[in-house]
DSSP file (Angstrom, degrees, kcal/mol; ACC not computed):
  #  RESIDUE AA STRUCTURE BP1 BP2  ACC     N-H-->O    O-->H-N    N-H-->O    O-->H-N    TCO  KAPPA ALPHA  PHI   PSI    X-CA   Y-CA   Z-CA
    1    1 A M              0   0    0      0, 0.0     2,-0.2     0, 0.0     0, 0.0   0.000 360.0 360.0 360.0 134.3  201.7   90.6   85.4
    2    2 A S        -     0   0    0      1,-0.1     2,-0.3     0, 0.0     0, 0.0  -0.482 360.0-119.4 -78.8 145.0  203.5   92.2   82.4
    3    3 A E        -     0   0    0     -2,-0.2     2,-0.5     1,-0.1    -1,-0.1  -0.631  23.6-120.6 -83.2 137.6  204.4   95.9   82.5
    4    4 A K        -     0   0    0     -2,-0.3     2,-0.2     1,-0.0    -1,-0.1  -0.686  31.4-148.2 -79.9 122.2  202.9   98.1   79.7
    5    5 A H        -     0   0    0     -2,-0.5     2,-0.4    18,-0.3    75,-0.1  -0.621   7.0-154.1 -93.3 151.2  205.7   99.7   77.8
    6    6 A I  E     -A   79   0A   0     73,-0.8    73,-2.7    -2,-0.2     2,-0.4  -0.988  10.4-161.2-122.8 134.5  205.6  103.1   76.1
    7    7 A Y  E     -AB  78  22A   0     15,-2.9    15,-2.5    -2,-0.4     2,-0.6  -0.950  11.8-148.6-119.8 135.3  207.9  103.9   73.2
    8    8 A K  E     -AB  77  21A   0     69,-3.1    69,-2.6    -2,-0.4     2,-0.5  -0.910  21.0-167.4 -97.6 120.3  208.9  107.3   71.8
    9    9 A V  E     -AB  76  20A   0     11,-2.9    11,-2.4    -2,-0.6     2,-0.5  -0.943   6.6-168.5-114.6 125.6  209.4  107.0   68.1
   10   10 A V  E     +AB  75  19A   0     65,-2.9    64,-2.8    -2,-0.5    65,-1.8  -0.961  20.4 156.4-114.2 124.2  211.1  109.8   66.1
   11   11 A F  E     -AB  73  18A   0      7,-2.2     7,-3.4    -2,-0.5     2,-0.4  -0.965  39.9-113.3-145.8 160.8  210.9  109.6   62.3
   12   12 A V  E     + B   0  17A   0     60,-2.5     2,-0.3    -2,-0.3     5,-0.2  -0.819  33.5 170.7 -99.4 132.0  211.1  111.9   59.3
   13   13 A N  E >   - B   0  16A   0      3,-3.0     3,-0.9    -2,-0.4    -2,-0.0  -0.942  68.0 -19.9-143.7 118.1  208.0  112.4   57.1
   14   14 A Q  T 3  S-     0   0    0     -2,-0.3    76,-0.1     1,-0.3     3,-0.1   0.912 126.8 -48.1  51.0  54.2  207.7  115.0   54.3
   15   15 A E  T 3  S+     0   0    0      1,-0.2    75,-2.2    74,-0.1    76,-0.7   0.717 120.7 103.5  61.8  25.0  210.6  117.2   55.5
   16   16 A Q  E <   -BC  13  89A   0     -3,-0.9    -3,-3.0    73,-0.2     2,-0.6  -0.979  69.3-129.2-132.7 148.7  209.3  117.2   59.1
   17   17 A V  E     -BC  12  88A   0     71,-3.5    71,-2.5    -2,-0.3     2,-0.4  -0.875  24.4-158.7 -99.1 119.3  210.4  115.3   62.2
   18   18 A Y  E     -BC  11  87A   0     -7,-3.4    -7,-2.2    -2,-0.6     2,-0.5  -0.810   8.2-169.0 -98.1 136.2  207.5  113.5   63.9
   19   19 A E  E     +BC  10  86A   0     67,-2.7    67,-1.9    -2,-0.4     2,-0.3  -0.958  20.5 165.1-124.1 111.0  207.8  112.5   67.6
   20   20 A V  E     -B    9   0A   0    -11,-2.4   -11,-2.9    -2,-0.5     2,-0.5  -0.852  31.6-133.0-126.1 159.7  205.0  110.2   68.6
   21   21 A Y  E     +BD   8  40A   0     19,-0.5    19,-3.3    -2,-0.3     2,-0.3  -0.956  31.5 170.7-115.9 130.6  204.3  107.9   71.6
   22   22 A V  E     -BD   7  39A   0    -15,-2.5   -15,-2.9    -2,-0.5    17,-0.2  -0.879  38.9-135.6-136.7 164.4  203.1  104.4   71.0
   23   23 A G  E    S+     0   0A   0     15,-1.2     2,-0.4    14,-1.2   -18,-0.3   0.704  89.7  36.5 -92.4 -23.8  202.4  101.1   72.8
   24   24 A N  E     + D   0  37A   0     13,-1.9    13,-2.1   -17,-0.1     2,-0.4  -0.996  54.5 171.6-137.4 136.4  204.0   98.7   70.2
   25   25 A V  E     + D   0  36A   0     -2,-0.4     2,-0.3    11,-0.2    11,-0.2  -0.991  19.5 143.8-138.5 131.2  207.0   98.9   67.9
   26   26 A Y  E     - D   0  35A   0      9,-2.1     9,-3.5    -2,-0.4     2,-0.4  -0.990  53.8 -87.4-160.1 164.0  208.3   96.0   65.9
   27   27 A Q  E     - D   0  34A   0     -2,-0.3     7,-0.2     7,-0.2     4,-0.1  -0.646  52.1-134.3 -75.7 127.2  209.8   95.0   62.6
   28   28 A G        -     0   0    0      5,-2.1     5,-0.2    -2,-0.4     4,-0.2  -0.179  18.2-108.9 -79.2 172.7  207.0   94.4   60.1
   29   29 A D  S    S+     0   0    0      2,-0.1     2,-0.5     3,-0.1    -1,-0.1   0.763 100.7  85.5 -70.7 -26.3  206.6   91.5   57.7
   30   30 A W  S >  S-     0   0    0      1,-0.1     3,-1.5     3,-0.0    -2,-0.2  -0.676  95.8-110.9 -77.8 125.6  207.3   93.9   54.9
   31   31 A Y  T 3  S+     0   0    0     -2,-0.5    -2,-0.1     1,-0.2     3,-0.1  -0.320  97.8  16.5 -60.0 130.8  211.0   94.1   54.4
   32   32 A G  T 3  S+     0   0    0      1,-0.2    38,-3.5    -4,-0.2     2,-0.4   0.574 100.0 112.5  86.8  11.0  212.5   97.4   55.5
   33   33 A F  E <   - E   0  69A   0     -3,-1.5    -5,-2.1    36,-0.3     2,-0.4  -0.939  51.9-152.1-121.1 141.3  209.5   98.7   57.5
   34   34 A V  E     -DE  27  68A   0     34,-3.0    34,-3.1    -2,-0.4     2,-0.5  -0.909  19.3-143.9-103.2 135.1  209.1   99.4   61.2
   35   35 A V  E     -DE  26  67A   0     -9,-3.5    -9,-2.1    -2,-0.4     2,-0.4  -0.862  16.0-174.6-103.8 131.1  205.5   99.1   62.5
   36   36 A I  E     +DE  25  66A   0     30,-2.3    30,-2.9    -2,-0.5     2,-0.3  -0.975  13.5 160.9-121.3 141.7  204.2  101.3   65.2
   37   37 A E  E     +DE  24  65A   0    -13,-2.1   -13,-1.9    -2,-0.4   -14,-1.2  -0.943  42.4  52.8-151.7 170.8  200.7  100.9   66.7
   38   38 A D  E    S-     0   0A   0     26,-0.8   -15,-1.2    -2,-0.3    -1,-0.2   0.980  72.6-148.8  61.2  61.0  198.6  101.8   69.7
   39   39 A F  E     -D   22   0A   0     24,-0.3     2,-0.5   -17,-0.2   -17,-0.3  -0.306   6.0-149.9 -60.9 139.9  199.2  105.6   69.5
   40   40 A I  E     +D   21   0A   0    -19,-3.3   -19,-0.5    -2,-0.0     2,-0.3  -0.965  22.3 166.8-118.9 120.1  199.2  107.4   72.9
   41   41 A F        -     0   0    0     -2,-0.5     3,-0.1     1,-0.1    43,-0.1  -0.822  40.4 -87.7-123.7 166.4  198.0  111.0   73.1
   42   42 A G        -     0   0    0     -2,-0.3    -1,-0.1     1,-0.2     2,-0.1  -0.168  62.5 -72.3 -66.6 167.0  197.1  113.2   76.0
   43   43 A E        -     0   0    0      1,-0.1     2,-0.4     0, 0.0    -1,-0.2  -0.369  51.4-118.8 -62.0 136.4  193.6  113.3   77.4
   44   44 A K        +     0   0    0     -3,-0.1     2,-0.2    -2,-0.1    -1,-0.1  -0.647  42.4 170.8 -79.7 129.3  191.2  115.1   75.1
   45   45 A S        -     0   0    0     -2,-0.4     4,-0.0     2,-0.3    -3,-0.0  -0.759  48.8-102.1-130.1 177.9  189.6  118.1   76.7
   46   46 A T  S    S+     0   0    0     -2,-0.2     2,-0.5     2,-0.1    -2,-0.0   0.753 106.7  66.5 -74.4 -23.2  187.4  121.0   75.6
   47   47 A I  S    S-     0   0    0      0, 0.0     2,-0.9     0, 0.0    -2,-0.3  -0.872  82.3-136.6-101.6 128.4  190.5  123.3   75.6
   48   48 A V        +     0   0    0     -2,-0.5    -2,-0.1     1,-0.2    -4,-0.1  -0.750  27.7 173.6 -83.8 110.1  193.2  122.6   73.0
   49   49 A V  S    S+     0   0    0     -2,-0.9    -1,-0.2     1,-0.3     0, 0.0   0.886  71.2  27.0 -84.6 -42.5  196.4  123.0   74.9
   50   50 A D     >  -     0   0    0      1,-0.1     4,-1.9     2,-0.0    -1,-0.3  -0.920  61.3-168.6-126.6 105.4  198.8  121.9   72.2
   51   51 A P  H  > S+     0   0    0      0, 0.0     4,-2.1     0, 0.0    -1,-0.1   0.810  88.6  57.8 -64.5 -28.7  197.8  122.4   68.6
   52   52 A T  H  > S+     0   0    0      2,-0.2     4,-2.2     1,-0.2     5,-0.2   0.932 107.7  45.5 -66.4 -44.8  200.7  120.2   67.3
   53   53 A E  H  > S+     0   0    0      1,-0.2     4,-2.4     2,-0.2    -1,-0.2   0.882 111.9  52.7 -65.6 -36.2  199.5  117.2   69.3
   54   54 A E  H  X S+     0   0    0     -4,-1.9     4,-2.1     2,-0.2    -1,-0.2   0.886 107.6  51.9 -65.3 -37.9  196.0  117.8   68.2
   55   55 A K  H  X S+     0   0    0     -4,-2.1     4,-2.5     2,-0.2    -2,-0.2   0.917 111.4  46.9 -62.7 -43.6  197.2  117.8   64.6
   56   56 A L  H  X S+     0   0    0     -4,-2.2     4,-2.3     2,-0.2    -2,-0.2   0.888 108.6  55.2 -65.0 -39.1  198.9  114.5   65.1
   57   57 A R  H  < S+     0   0    0     -4,-2.4    -1,-0.2     1,-0.2    -2,-0.2   0.916 112.3  43.0 -59.7 -43.5  195.8  113.1   66.8
   58   58 A H  H >< S+     0   0    0     -4,-2.1     3,-0.8     1,-0.2    -2,-0.2   0.886 112.1  53.7 -70.3 -38.6  193.7  114.0   63.7
   59   59 A E  H 3< S+     0   0    0     -4,-2.5    -2,-0.2     1,-0.2    -1,-0.2   0.881 117.6  36.1 -63.4 -37.7  196.4  112.7   61.3
   60   60 A F  T >< S+     0   0    0     -4,-2.3     3,-1.9    -5,-0.1    -1,-0.2   0.266  85.0 130.9-101.2  11.6  196.5  109.3   63.0
   61   61 A A  T <  S+     0   0    0     -3,-0.8     3,-0.1     1,-0.3    -3,-0.1  -0.468  81.5  10.3 -64.2 130.2  192.8  109.1   63.9
   62   62 A G  T 3  S+     0   0    0      1,-0.3     2,-0.6    -2,-0.2    -1,-0.3   0.480  94.5 133.1  79.7   2.1  191.5  105.7   62.8
   63   63 A V    <   -     0   0    0     -3,-1.9   -24,-0.3     1,-0.2    -1,-0.3  -0.775  32.9-176.5 -89.3 120.2  195.0  104.4   62.1
   64   64 A D  S    S-     0   0    0     -2,-0.6   -26,-0.8     1,-0.3     2,-0.3   0.910  72.3  -3.1 -79.3 -45.5  195.5  100.9   63.6
   65   65 A R  E     -E   37   0A   0    -28,-0.2     2,-0.4   -27,-0.1    -1,-0.3  -0.994  63.4-145.6-148.0 150.6  199.2  100.6   62.6
   66   66 A C  E     -E   36   0A   0    -30,-2.9   -30,-2.3    -2,-0.3     2,-0.7  -0.964   8.8-147.7-121.2 130.9  201.6  102.7   60.7
   67   67 A F  E     -E   35   0A   0     -2,-0.4   -32,-0.2   -32,-0.2    -2,-0.0  -0.882  18.4-171.5-101.3 115.0  204.4  101.3   58.5
   68   68 A I  E     -E   34   0A   0    -34,-3.1   -34,-3.0    -2,-0.7     5,-0.1  -0.911  29.7-112.2-110.4 129.3  207.5  103.5   58.5
   69   69 A P  E >>  -E   33   0A   0      0, 0.0     3,-2.2     0, 0.0     4,-0.5  -0.376  27.8-126.7 -57.9 134.4  210.4  102.9   56.1
   70   70 A M  G >4 S+     0   0    0    -38,-3.5     3,-1.1     1,-0.3   -37,-0.1   0.824 107.1  58.0 -54.7 -37.1  213.4  101.9   58.2
   71   71 A H  G 34 S+     0   0    0    -39,-0.3    33,-0.4     1,-0.2    -1,-0.3   0.565 101.5  57.0 -75.3  -6.0  215.7  104.5   56.8
   72   72 A R  G <4 S+     0   0    0     -3,-2.2   -60,-2.5    31,-0.1     2,-0.4   0.535  82.9 100.0 -97.4  -9.3  213.3  107.3   57.9
   73   73 A V  E <<  +A   11   0A   0     -3,-1.1   -62,-0.3    -4,-0.5     3,-0.1  -0.658  45.4 179.3 -79.7 127.4  213.4  106.2   61.6
   74   74 A V  E     -     0   0A   0    -64,-2.8     2,-0.3    -2,-0.4   -63,-0.2   0.850  62.7 -14.1 -92.1 -44.4  215.7  108.5   63.6
   75   75 A R  E     -A   10   0A   0    -65,-1.8   -65,-2.9     2,-0.0     2,-0.4  -0.989  45.8-158.7-162.1 147.3  215.3  107.0   67.1
   76   76 A I  E     -A    9   0A   0     -2,-0.3     2,-0.4   -67,-0.2   -67,-0.2  -0.984  20.2-179.5-131.8 121.9  213.2  104.6   69.2
   77   77 A D  E     -A    8   0A   0    -69,-2.6   -69,-3.1    -2,-0.4     2,-0.6  -0.954  26.3-137.4-122.0 139.7  213.3  105.0   73.0
   78   78 A Q  E     -A    7   0A   0     -2,-0.4     2,-0.3   -71,-0.2   -71,-0.2  -0.871  36.3-172.4 -90.0 123.7  211.4  103.0   75.6
   79   79 A V  E     -A    6   0A   0    -73,-2.7   -73,-0.8    -2,-0.6     3,-0.1  -0.761  33.7-131.5-119.7 161.9  210.3  105.6   78.1
   80   80 A K  S    S+     0   0    0     -2,-0.3     2,-0.3     1,-0.2    -1,-0.1   0.827  90.1  12.6 -81.5 -33.6  208.6  105.5   81.6
   81   81 A K  S    S-     0   0    0    -75,-0.1    -1,-0.2   -76,-0.0     2,-0.1  -0.979  85.5 -94.3-144.4 158.8  205.9  108.0   80.8
   82   82 A R        -     0   0    0     -2,-0.3     2,-0.1    -3,-0.1   -74,-0.0  -0.415  35.5-167.3 -72.2 140.1  204.4  109.8   77.8
   83   83 A G        -     0   0    0     -2,-0.1     2,-0.5     1,-0.1   -62,-0.1  -0.241  42.1 -61.8-104.2-159.7  205.7  113.2   76.7
   84   84 A T        -     0   0    0     -2,-0.1     2,-0.1   -43,-0.1   -43,-0.1  -0.794  47.3-131.5 -93.2 124.6  204.1  115.6   74.3
   85   85 A A        +     0   0    0     -2,-0.5     2,-0.3   -45,-0.1   -65,-0.2  -0.493  40.4 167.8 -69.1 142.3  203.8  114.4   70.7
   86   86 A K  E     -C   19   0A   0    -67,-1.9   -67,-2.7    -2,-0.1     2,-0.4  -0.975  36.2-135.4-154.6 166.3  205.1  117.0   68.2
   87   87 A I  E     -C   18   0A   0     -2,-0.3     2,-0.4   -69,-0.2   -69,-0.2  -0.996  20.8-169.4-125.5 131.9  206.2  117.9   64.7
   88   88 A V  E     -C   17   0A   0    -71,-2.5   -71,-3.5    -2,-0.4     2,-0.1  -0.980  27.4-114.1-124.2 134.6  209.4  119.9   64.1
   89   89 A A  E     -C   16   0A   0     -2,-0.4     9,-0.3   -73,-0.2   -73,-0.2  -0.415  21.1-162.5 -66.0 139.0  210.3  121.3   60.7
   90   90 A L        +     0   0    0    -75,-2.2     8,-0.3     7,-0.2   -74,-0.2   0.766  58.2  90.6 -93.1 -30.4  213.5  119.7   59.2
   91   91 A G  S >  S-     0   0    0    -76,-0.7     3,-0.9     1,-0.1     7,-0.1  -0.168  81.7-119.2 -71.7 161.4  214.4  122.4   56.6
   92   92 A K  T 3  S+     0   0    0      1,-0.2    -1,-0.1     5,-0.1     5,-0.0   0.740 114.0  55.0 -68.9 -23.8  216.7  125.3   57.2
   93   93 A D  T 3  S+     0   0    0      3,-0.0    -1,-0.2     4,-0.0     4,-0.1   0.545  84.6 111.5 -87.2  -7.4  213.9  127.7   56.3
   94   94 A G  S <  S-     0   0    0     -3,-0.9    -6,-0.0     1,-0.1     3,-0.0  -0.295  75.1-126.2 -69.5 151.6  211.5  126.3   58.9
   95   95 A A  S    S+     0   0    0      1,-0.1     2,-0.4     2,-0.0    -1,-0.1   0.889 103.9  38.5 -63.1 -39.6  210.6  128.3   62.0
   96   96 A E  S    S-     0   0    0      2,-0.0     2,-0.3    -5,-0.0    -7,-0.1  -0.933  82.3-160.1-110.3 136.6  211.7  125.5   64.2
   97   97 A R        -     0   0    0     -2,-0.4     2,-0.5    -9,-0.1    -7,-0.2  -0.851  17.6-153.4-116.6 153.5  214.8  123.6   63.2
   98   98 A C    >   +     0   0    0     -9,-0.3     3,-1.3    -2,-0.3   -10,-0.0  -0.796  19.5 173.1-122.0  86.2  216.0  120.2   64.2
   99   99 A D  T 3  S+     0   0    0     -2,-0.5    -1,-0.1     1,-0.3    -9,-0.0   0.647  71.8  65.1 -70.7 -15.5  219.8  120.5   63.7
  100  100 A K  T 3  S+     0   0    0     -3,-0.1     2,-0.5     1,-0.0    -1,-0.3   0.433  88.3  78.6 -89.5   1.5  220.5  117.1   65.2
  101  101 A V    <   -     0   0    0     -3,-1.3    -3,-0.1   -11,-0.1    -1,-0.0  -0.947  57.2-171.8-116.3 122.1  218.8  115.2   62.5
  102  102 A A        -     0   0    0     -2,-0.5     2,-0.1   -28,-0.0    -3,-0.0  -0.953  23.7-129.4-111.3 121.9  220.5  114.5   59.1
  103  103 A P        -     0   0    0      0, 0.0     3,-0.1     0, 0.0     2,-0.1  -0.430  22.2-126.7 -69.6 143.2  218.3  113.0   56.4
  104  104 A L        -     0   0    0    -33,-0.4     2,-0.0     1,-0.2   -33,-0.0  -0.340  43.3 -70.7 -79.3 167.3  219.7  110.0   54.6
  105  105 A Y        -     0   0    0     -2,-0.1    -1,-0.2     2,-0.0   -34,-0.0  -0.339  50.3-168.3 -59.5 136.5  220.0  109.7   50.9
  106  106 A S    >   -     0   0    0     -3,-0.1     3,-2.0     1,-0.1    -1,-0.0  -0.998  22.5-139.4-130.2 128.4  216.7  109.4   49.2
  107  107 A P  T 3  S+     0   0    0      0, 0.0    -1,-0.1     0, 0.0    -2,-0.0   0.697  99.9  65.2 -63.0 -18.3  216.5  108.5   45.5
  108  108 A D  T 3  S+     0   0    0      2,-0.0     2,-0.3    -3,-0.0    -3,-0.0   0.621  86.7  87.0 -80.5 -10.2  213.7  111.0   44.9
  109  109 A K    <         0   0    0     -3,-2.0    -3,-0.0     1,-0.1    -4,-0.0  -0.676 360.0 360.0 -87.8 141.7  216.0  113.9   45.6
  110  110 A K              0   0    0     -2,-0.3    -1,-0.1     0, 0.0    -2,-0.0   0.349 360.0 360.0-123.6 360.0  218.1  115.4   42.9
């Protein structure tokens, strides 16, 4: 019987670093895109324990697969168990900073 893998995918989206847990990651048919699917979130309860994870749950609600530009992916790890999905501000002015992530050149920046 094959073992079910869990992947932690870290990527940059709109000046924020997203960390999500998914069941499948692969190179898509569209050149330059990584596909993530089968999003894994914590059990839904009546008490919201982590508002960031709840925000991600709503953002990806109804999404079967997500196509991420390859140059926006920071890291993909195969992990033994799911952690907490989160969003961290990338900018210097953000309340939370992610100093270990440097954005690549993007043609829309001047």
